[in-house]
C-alpha positions in Angstrom: 152.3 -83.4 -4.0 152.7 -85.7 -7.1 152.7 -82.9 -9.5 149.7 -84.4 -11.3 146.5 -82.5 -12.2 143.1 -84.2 -12.9 140.2 -83.0 -15.0 137.0 -84.4 -16.4 137.4 -82.2 -19.6 139.2 -83.8 -22.6 139.7 -80.3 -24.2 141.3 -79.0 -21.1 143.9 -81.8 -21.2 144.7 -80.9 -24.8 145.2 -77.2 -23.8 147.6 -78.0 -21.0 149.6 -80.9 -22.7 152.3 -81.4 -25.2 151.9 -85.2 -25.5 148.5 -87.0 -25.2 147.9 -90.7 -24.8 144.6 -92.1 -26.1 144.1 -95.5 -24.4 141.0 -96.7 -26.1 139.6 -99.7 -28.0 139.8 -99.4 -31.8 136.1 -99.0 -32.2 136.1 -96.1 -29.6 138.8 -93.9 -31.1 136.9 -92.3 -34.0 134.4 -90.9 -31.6 137.2 -89.5 -29.4 138.9 -88.0 -32.4 135.6 -86.2 -33.3 135.8 -84.4 -30.0 139.6 -83.5 -29.7 142.2 -82.2 -32.1 145.8 -82.2 -31.3 149.3 -82.4 -33.0 150.3 -85.6 -31.2 147.9 -88.5 -30.8 148.9 -92.0 -29.3 146.2 -94.7 -29.7 146.7 -97.8 -27.7 145.7 -100.3 -30.5 147.9 -101.5 -33.3 144.9 -102.2 -35.4 143.8 -98.7 -35.9 146.3 -96.7 -38.1 146.1 -93.3 -39.7 145.1 -95.1 -42.9 142.0 -96.7 -41.3 140.8 -93.4 -39.7 138.6 -91.1 -41.8 141.0 -88.2 -43.0 138.6 -85.5 -41.6 139.2 -86.9 -38.1 142.9 -86.2 -38.3 144.2 -82.7 -39.2 146.9 -82.6 -41.9 150.4 -83.2 -40.4 149.1 -85.0 -37.4 151.9 -86.8 -35.6 150.7 -90.3 -34.8 152.6 -92.9 -32.8 150.9 -96.3 -32.3 151.7 -98.2 -29.1 150.8 -101.6 -27.8 151.7 -101.9 -24.1 151.0 -105.0 -22.0 149.8 -105.5 -18.3 153.3 -105.9 -16.6 153.9 -102.3 -17.3 152.2 -101.8 -13.8 155.3 -103.5 -12.3 157.8 -101.8 -14.5 158.4 -105.1 -16.6 156.3 -104.3 -19.6 157.1 -105.1 -23.2 156.1 -102.4 -25.6 156.6 -101.8 -29.3 155.6 -98.6 -31.1 155.4 -97.5 -34.6 155.6 -94.0 -35.9 153.4 -92.3 -38.5 154.9 -90.6 -41.6 154.9 -87.1 -39.9 156.8 -88.3 -36.8 160.5 -87.5 -36.5 163.3 -89.0 -34.5 162.8 -86.4 -31.6 159.1 -87.5 -31.0 160.0 -91.2 -31.2 163.0 -90.7 -28.8 160.7 -88.8 -26.4 158.1 -91.5 -26.3 160.8 -94.2 -25.7 162.3 -92.2 -22.9 158.9 -91.7 -21.2 158.0 -95.3 -21.3 161.4 -96.8 -20.5 160.4 -96.7 -16.9 157.6 -99.1 -17.5 159.9 -101.8 -19.1 161.3 -102.5 -22.5 160.2 -100.1 -25.2 161.3 -100.7 -28.8 160.3 -99.2 -32.1 159.2 -101.3 -35.2 158.3 -99.8 -38.5 155.6 -102.4 -39.2 152.9 -103.6 -36.8 153.9 -107.3 -36.8 154.1 -109.8 -34.0 151.5 -108.3 -31.8 150.8 -111.6 -30.1 154.3 -111.7 -28.7 154.1 -108.6 -26.6 150.4 -108.8 -25.9 149.2 -110.6 -22.8 151.1 -114.1 -22.7 149.3 -117.3 -21.8 150.3 -118.8 -18.6 151.8 -122.2 -18.0 152.0 -123.8 -14.6 155.6 -124.6 -13.7 157.0 -126.4 -10.7 160.2 -125.0 -9.1 162.3 -127.9 -10.4 161.0 -127.8 -13.9 163.8 -127.5 -16.4 164.7 -124.1 -17.9 164.7 -125.6 -21.5 160.9 -125.8 -21.3 160.8 -122.0 -20.7 163.4 -121.4 -23.4 161.5 -123.4 -25.9 158.4 -121.4 -25.3 160.3 -118.2 -25.6 161.7 -119.4 -28.8 158.3 -120.2 -30.1 157.0 -116.7 -29.2 160.0 -115.1 -31.0 159.7 -117.4 -34.0 156.0 -116.5 -34.3 156.9 -112.8 -34.5 159.7 -113.5 -37.0 157.2 -115.3 -39.2 155.1 -112.1 -39.2 158.0 -110.1 -40.3 159.8 -108.9 -37.2 163.6 -109.0 -37.0 164.9 -112.0 -35.0 166.9 -109.9 -32.4 163.9 -107.7 -31.6 161.6 -110.6 -31.4 163.8 -112.5 -28.9 164.1 -109.4 -26.8 160.3 -108.7 -26.8 159.7 -112.5 -26.0 162.1 -112.4 -23.1 160.7 -109.3 -21.6 157.1 -110.6 -21.9 158.0 -113.6 -20.0 159.9 -111.6 -17.3 156.9 -109.3 -17.0 154.4 -112.2 -16.6 156.7 -113.7 -13.9 156.9 -110.4 -12.0 153.2 -109.9 -12.2 152.6 -113.2 -10.6 155.1 -112.7 -7.9 154.3 -109.1 -7.0 150.5 -109.3 -7.2 150.0 -112.8 -5.7 147.2 -113.4 -8.1 146.5 -116.8 -9.6 147.7 -117.0 -13.3 144.1 -117.7 -14.3 143.1 -114.4 -12.8 145.9 -112.5 -14.5 145.0 -114.2 -17.8 141.4 -113.3 -17.5 142.3 -109.6 -16.7 143.6 -109.1 -20.3 141.0 -111.2 -22.2 138.5 -108.9 -23.8 135.4 -110.8 -24.9 135.7 -111.5 -28.5 139.2 -110.1 -28.7 142.4 -111.2 -30.1 143.8 -112.5 -26.9 141.1 -115.0 -26.2 141.3 -116.2 -29.8 145.0 -116.8 -29.4 144.4 -118.7 -26.2 141.8 -120.7 -28.0 144.5 -121.8 -30.5 146.8 -122.9 -27.7 144.0 -124.8 -26.1 143.2 -126.6 -29.3 146.8 -127.6 -29.4 146.7 -129.0 -25.9 149.3 -126.6 -24.6 148.2 -127.0 -20.9 148.3 -130.8 -20.9 151.5 -130.9 -22.9 153.3 -128.7 -20.5 152.0 -130.7 -17.5 153.3 -133.9 -19.2 156.6 -132.3 -19.7 156.9 -131.1 -16.1 156.1 -134.8 -15.0 158.5 -136.3 -17.4 161.3 -133.9 -16.2 
């Protein structure tokens, strides 16, 4: 009824598909590539590029697009940025953007900077009467962090805004506590928990609570 087919065989997927998504952790991808070969490959992680993969794992001319989605994609409010490899043309990039547009904002960036902005955002507890400037200030800081890493200002602002929108929609539609949603995207030893640690060192939680009380 849905038009979808399932299989337990990776090779069968390749035989029946034009576009293949590999949603893996960086350390898992080399093993997957040893099993499959295909013209289009889309790993989930920014940290694994064609340069960091052994040449023998990728056939010559492989079209690689690197994509970093975030959790609010499940409520169609995601913030995604992708980068194309040297063999990818405008048509493939446009196809990817078209396919993912239903999941939220999808933008292209030529350099993998600012991952922290569109990755899982930290949660701040806000009361209904908390002033909007607090949220705007946080969004500005997210965007400026990406700009510091080389992202154009306009793109950084759009990604920061979409990330906050997605986080809010996840809270409203799932009914989950922010701590639960935060924990869902924190891989042990991963970059997200390290980023949260930096915020905790800066006393973000206490600072926001003090600001809400002061307002």
